[in-house]
C-alpha positions in Angstrom: -30.3 -11.1 -38.6 -31.3 -12.8 -35.4 -27.3 -13.7 -34.8 -26.4 -10.3 -35.5 -29.8 -8.9 -33.2 -27.8 -11.3 -30.3 -24.7 -10.1 -31.1 -25.8 -5.8 -31.1 -27.6 -7.1 -27.6 -24.3 -8.3 -26.2 -22.5 -5.3 -27.3 -25.0 -2.6 -25.7 -24.6 -4.9 -22.9 -21.2 -4.9 -22.3 -20.5 -1.3 -23.2 -22.9 -0.2 -20.6 -21.5 -2.5 -17.8 -18.3 -1.3 -18.7 -19.4 2.3 -18.1 -20.7 1.4 -15.0 -17.0 -0.6 -13.8 -15.7 2.9 -15.2 -17.8 5.3 -13.0 -17.2 2.4 -9.9 -14.1 2.4 -9.9 -13.7 5.9 -9.2 -16.2 6.1 -6.4 -14.1 2.9 -5.2 -11.0 5.1 -5.1 -11.9 8.1 -3.6 -15.0 6.4 -0.9 -13.9 2.8 -0.5 -15.8 -0.1 -1.0 -18.3 1.7 2.1 -19.2 4.3 -0.1 -19.9 2.3 -3.1 -23.5 1.9 -3.4 -25.3 0.6 -6.5 -27.3 4.0 -6.4 -24.4 5.9 -6.0 -23.1 3.7 -9.2 -26.2 4.4 -10.6 -26.2 8.4 -10.7 -22.8 8.5 -11.8 -24.1 7.0 -15.3 -27.5 8.2 -15.3 -29.3 5.1 -14.8 -31.8 3.9 -12.0 -31.0 1.8 -9.5 -33.3 -1.0 -10.6 -30.8 -0.8 -13.8 -27.9 -1.4 -12.2 -28.9 -4.3 -10.6 -29.4 -5.8 -14.0 -25.9 -6.2 -14.5 -24.5 -6.6 -10.5 -27.1 -7.6 -8.2 -25.6 -6.3 -4.7 -23.0 -4.1 -3.7 -20.5 -6.1 -3.2 -21.1 -8.0 -7.0 -19.9 -4.4 -8.1 -17.2 -4.0 -6.3 -15.5 -7.2 -6.6 -16.0 -7.0 -10.3 -14.2 -3.5 -10.0 -11.4 -5.3 -8.2 -11.4 -8.4 -10.6 -11.0 -6.4 -13.2 -8.1 -4.2 -11.8 -6.2 -7.4 -10.8 -6.9 -8.9 -14.1 -4.7 -6.5 -16.1 -2.1 -6.8 -13.7 -1.8 -10.0 -13.9 -1.5 -9.9 -17.5 1.1 -7.2 -16.9 3.0 -9.6 -15.2 2.6 -12.4 -17.4 3.7 -10.1 -20.2 7.0 -8.8 -18.1 7.9 -12.5 -17.2 8.3 -13.3 -21.1 11.5 -11.1 -20.8 14.9 -12.7 -19.9 16.5 -11.5 -16.7 14.8 -10.6 -13.7 16.0 -6.7 -14.2 14.2 -6.6 -17.7 11.0 -8.1 -16.2 11.2 -6.2 -14.0 11.4 -2.6 -16.0 9.1 -3.9 -18.3 6.6 -4.6 -15.5 6.9 -1.0 -13.8 6.7 0.6 -17.7 3.4 -1.2 -18.2 1.9 -0.6 -15.0 3.0 3.4 -15.1 1.7 3.5 -19.1 -1.8 2.3 -17.6 -1.9 5.1 -14.9 -0.7 7.6 -17.7 -3.8 6.5 -19.9 -5.9 6.8 -16.5 -4.7 10.2 -15.7 -5.3 11.6 -19.0 -8.6 9.6 -19.9 -7.3 7.4 -22.5 -8.3 4.2 -20.5 -10.6 3.8 -17.0 -8.5 3.8 -14.0 -7.4 1.3 -12.1 -9.1 0.4 -8.6 -7.1 0.8 -5.6 -7.0 -2.8 -4.3 -6.5 -2.2 -0.4 -10.2 -2.3 0.1 -10.4 -6.0 -0.5 -11.1 -6.8 3.4 -14.2 -4.6 3.5 -15.7 -7.0 1.0 -18.8 -9.5 2.3 -17.9 -13.4 1.9 -18.5 -15.3 -1.1 -16.3 -12.3 -3.0 -14.2 -11.4 -0.5 -12.6 -14.9 -0.3 -13.0 -14.7 -5.2 -11.4 -11.6 -4.8 -8.5 -12.3 -2.3 -7.5 -16.0 -4.3 -7.2 -14.1 -7.9 -4.7 -11.6 -5.8 -2.9 -14.1 -4.7 -2.1 -15.9 -8.2 -0.9 -12.4 -8.9 1.2 -12.4 -6.5 2.8 -15.5 -6.9 2.9 -14.6 -10.6 5.0 -11.3 -9.6 7.0 -13.1 -7.4 8.1 -15.5 -10.2 10.2 -12.4 -11.9 12.4 -13.6 -8.6 12.9 -17.1 -9.6 15.6 -17.6 -11.9 19.0 -19.3 -11.2 20.5 -15.7 -10.7 18.6 -15.5 -7.9 19.1 -19.1 -6.1 20.5 -17.5 -3.3 16.8 -15.9 -2.5 15.2 -18.0 -0.4 11.4 -18.1 -0.9 10.8 -16.0 1.7 12.8 -13.3 0.6 11.2 -13.5 -2.3 7.9 -13.2 -1.0 9.1 -10.4 1.0 10.8 -8.5 -2.1 7.3 -9.4 -4.1 5.0 -7.7 -0.9 7.3 -4.7 -1.1 7.5 -4.7 -5.0 3.3 -4.8 -5.3 3.4 -1.8 -2.5 5.2 0.8 -4.6 3.2 0.2 -7.2 0.2 0.7 -5.4 1.5 3.8 -3.1 2.7 5.5 -6.5 -1.3 6.4 -7.4 -0.8 8.5 -4.0 1.9 10.4 -5.4 1.9 10.4 -8.6 -1.0 12.8 -8.9 2.4 15.6 -7.9 3.3 15.2 -11.3 1.9 15.4 -15.3 1.3 12.8 -16.8 3.8 13.3 -19.5 6.5 12.8 -16.6 5.6 9.1 -15.9 8.2 7.8 -18.3 11.0 9.6 -16.9 9.8 8.9 -13.0 9.7 5.1 -14.0 13.0 5.3 -15.1 13.6 7.1 -11.5 11.7 4.3 -9.9 13.7 1.7 -11.4 16.9 3.1 -10.4 16.1 3.1 -6.6 15.1 -0.7 -7.0 17.6 -1.9 -8.6 20.2 0.5 -7.4 19.0 1.2 -3.7 20.1 4.3 -2.2 23.9 3.7 -0.9 26.8 4.3 -2.5 28.6 1.7 -3.6 30.6 0.4 -0.7 28.3 0.9 2.3 27.7 -1.4 4.8 24.2 -2.0 6.3 24.9 -1.8 10.0 22.1 0.4 11.1 22.0 1.2 15.2 19.8 -0.5 17.4 16.8 1.5 18.6 15.2 1.4 21.8 11.9 0.6 20.4 10.0 1.0 24.2 10.8 4.5 24.1 9.3 5.1 20.6 5.6 3.8 22.5 3.6 5.8 25.3 4.6 4.0 28.5 2.5 5.0 30.9 -0.4 7.0 32.4 -3.3 7.9 30.7 -0.8 7.7 27.5 -0.4 4.0 27.8 -4.4 3.0 28.3 -4.8 5.2 25.1 -1.9 3.5 23.2 -3.0 0.1 24.7 -6.6 1.2 22.9 -5.3 2.7 19.4 -2.6 -0.6 19.3 -6.0 -3.0 19.7 -7.7 -1.0 17.2 -4.6 -0.6 14.8 -4.5 -4.4 14.2 -8.1 -5.0 13.7 -8.3 -2.4 11.0 -4.9 -3.6 9.9 -6.4 -7.3 9.6 -10.3 -7.1 8.9 -10.3 -3.6 7.4 -12.3 -0.7 8.2 -15.8 -2.6 8.0 -14.6 -5.7 9.7 -13.3 -3.4 13.0 -16.4 -2.9 14.9 -17.2 -1.3 17.7 -17.8 -4.8 19.1 -14.8 -6.5 18.2 -12.7 -3.6 19.1 -14.2 -3.8 22.5 -14.3 -7.1 23.0 -10.5 -7.3 22.1 -10.0 -5.0 25.7 -12.6 -6.2 27.1 -14.6 -2.8 27.7 -18.2 -1.9 27.1 -19.0 0.0 24.2 -19.5 2.7 26.5 -16.3 3.0 27.1 -15.2 3.2 23.3 -17.3 6.3 23.0 -15.9 7.7 25.9 -12.4 7.7 23.9 -14.0 8.6 20.1 -17.4 10.2 19.0 -17.2 7.7 15.7 -15.4 5.1 14.0 -13.6 7.8 11.6 -12.0 9.6 14.5 -10.6 6.3 15.5 -9.4 5.7 12.7 -8.1 9.1 12.5 -6.2 8.8 16.5 -4.9 5.5 14.8 -3.1 7.0 11.8 -2.0 9.8 14.5 -0.5 7.5 16.4 1.3 6.1 13.4 2.8 9.1 12.3 3.9 10.1 15.8 5.9 6.7 15.7 7.4 7.8 13.0 8.5 10.7 13.5 10.1 10.2 16.7 12.1 7.4 15.2 13.1 10.4 12.6 14.4 12.8 15.5 16.3 9.9 17.1 17.6 8.9 14.2 18.3 12.2 13.2 20.1 12.7 16.5 22.9 9.9 16.1 26.3 10.0 15.4 27.3 9.2 11.4 26.7 10.2 8.5 23.4 10.4 6.4 23.0 6.6 5.3 23.5 5.4 8.7 20.9 7.7 10.0 18.3 6.6 7.3 18.9 3.3 7.6 19.0 3.0 11.4 15.4 4.6 10.9 14.4 2.1 8.7 15.2 -0.6 10.5 14.0 0.7 13.7 10.5 1.0 12.0 10.7 -2.2 10.1 11.5 -3.6 13.6 8.8 -1.9 15.5 5.9 -3.4 13.1 6.8 -6.9 14.1 7.6 -5.8 17.6 5.0 -6.2 20.4 4.1 -2.5 20.1 3.4 -2.6 16.6 2.1 -2.4 14.4 1.4 0.6 12.4 -2.1 1.6 10.7 -1.8 0.5 7.4 -2.5 3.9 4.3 -5.0 0.8 3.2 -7.5 2.5 6.2 -7.5 5.6 4.0 -9.8 4.8 1.6 -12.6 4.6 4.6 -12.2 7.5 5.5 -14.6 11.0 4.5 -12.3 13.1 1.8 -11.9 15.9 3.8 -10.1 13.7 6.4 -8.5 11.6 4.2 -6.8 14.6 2.6 -5.4 15.5 6.3 -4.1 11.9 6.9 -2.1 12.4 3.3 -0.9 15.3 4.7 0.9 14.2 7.4 2.0 11.3 5.7 3.8 13.3 2.9 5.3 15.2 6.3 6.7 12.3 6.8 8.3 11.2 3.3 9.5 15.0 3.2 11.5 14.8 5.9 13.3 11.7 4.9 13.5 13.4 1.4 15.7 16.4 3.1 17.5 13.7 5.3 18.6 11.7 1.4 19.0 15.1 0.2 21.5 15.7 3.1 23.0 12.3 1.8 23.4 13.2 -1.5 25.3 16.6 -0.7 28.0 14.6 1.5 28.7 11.5 -0.7 26.6 9.1 1.6 23.6 8.8 -0.6 23.5 7.9 -4.4 22.5 10.5 -6.6 18.3 9.6 -7.0 15.4 11.5 -6.9 14.6 12.4 -2.9 11.2 13.2 -2.8 10.7 9.5 -5.4 12.7 7.7 -3.0 11.0 9.3 0.1 7.4 7.8 -1.3 9.3 4.9 -2.0 10.8 4.3 1.6 7.5 5.5 3.2 5.4 3.0 1.1 7.7 0.2 1.9 8.0 0.9 5.6 4.1 1.1 5.9 3.7 -2.3 3.8 6.1 -3.7 6.9 2.9 -4.5 8.9 1.9 -7.0 6.9 5.3 -8.7 6.6 4.3 -11.4 9.1 1.5 -12.2 7.1 3.2 -12.8 3.9 6.0 -14.3 5.6 4.7 -16.5 8.5 7.4 -17.4 11.4 9.7 -14.3 10.1 11.1 -12.6 13.3 11.2 -9.2 14.7 14.7 -9.0 14.3 14.9 -10.4 10.7 12.3 -7.8 9.8 15.1 -5.1 8.7 17.0 -7.0 6.6 14.2 -8.8 4.7 12.5 -6.0 4.2 13.6 -3.0 4.9 17.8 -3.7 3.6 16.4 -4.7 0.1 14.7 -1.0 -0.5 17.6 0.6 0.8 20.6 -1.3 -0.7 18.2 -2.6 -4.4 15.9 -5.3 -4.6 18.5 -7.3 -6.1 21.3 -7.1 -3.8 22.5 -9.7 -1.3 
């Protein structure tokens, strides 16, 4: 009898804990670590804050548990995929498992997966714990490329492709809501086709035009001063997260006073928005420059992608990572997502024109554009994942695998 009572008590504990994690993951995905408080989580499940502390002592404990649950699921999915014989089959299985899991979340058959972009917003020791688990996941996914068939891929290139692949999975959550969940299987087919076949038609060469990077950033007067300020803020937010990029740190980076910061921006949210505005303006400038080049749409698209990959590692980069979106209030976040979509839509138009003229394979332009956008955005962290990678090497190491195929030489 005592054992049955203990079992029932344990079962009730686990069910309540899971309910808290389910509700908290929704909050985490929409408001980031900053917005996930014990009080907000308690209200979401009809408990008092004191009751939630029985399961999670601190806010960071709760956020870390949400993130760890998602990482654990992804790790299991990667293990399942690695049981397949070939890299192509492994990739296919990983995509299938992930999109099916997202579909289940969309129809309410499973709790949502957490957005993993806000790990930096955790405090230690939880940040280290979650990041270590993510690194184990990363290494497991990288094993997808670790076969004799891909022996020509060096460690750095395998790492770059893994970073790009994971970014495709994570960013898909931002654009999949455009579709009905019943279409996710078809979307999986199209993503797999783009990742393995690339965008270029057979026989196309990778020869992007050189980009005048200095012309893409502000270079004089008041605009230059603002550019310097936003670049420093962008680098801090990318490396330390919204929470870690404090006003004190930004001011110290530029050797200016707090008063100077508030002269530029009334609040830190306004600063993040300004960094996003700078990012999207650079991307639009690159697109306009590429569209003015002679040649077919494949040449123009590859030139734009190469320029942005190179820009990320140049003295003018990086651009702001989309992970900063989770820190913004909902209205601001929706506005910035709309800006991002307009950049993607222009890429989609270039891809559509290329399909019509025969220089680009017949792929889904919208999905291909979103995947290209995700890759270029992820280029901001390429130097972290591939230490020593040079600015000039970035296009071939990172942009080319997206455009020519993830398994292409």
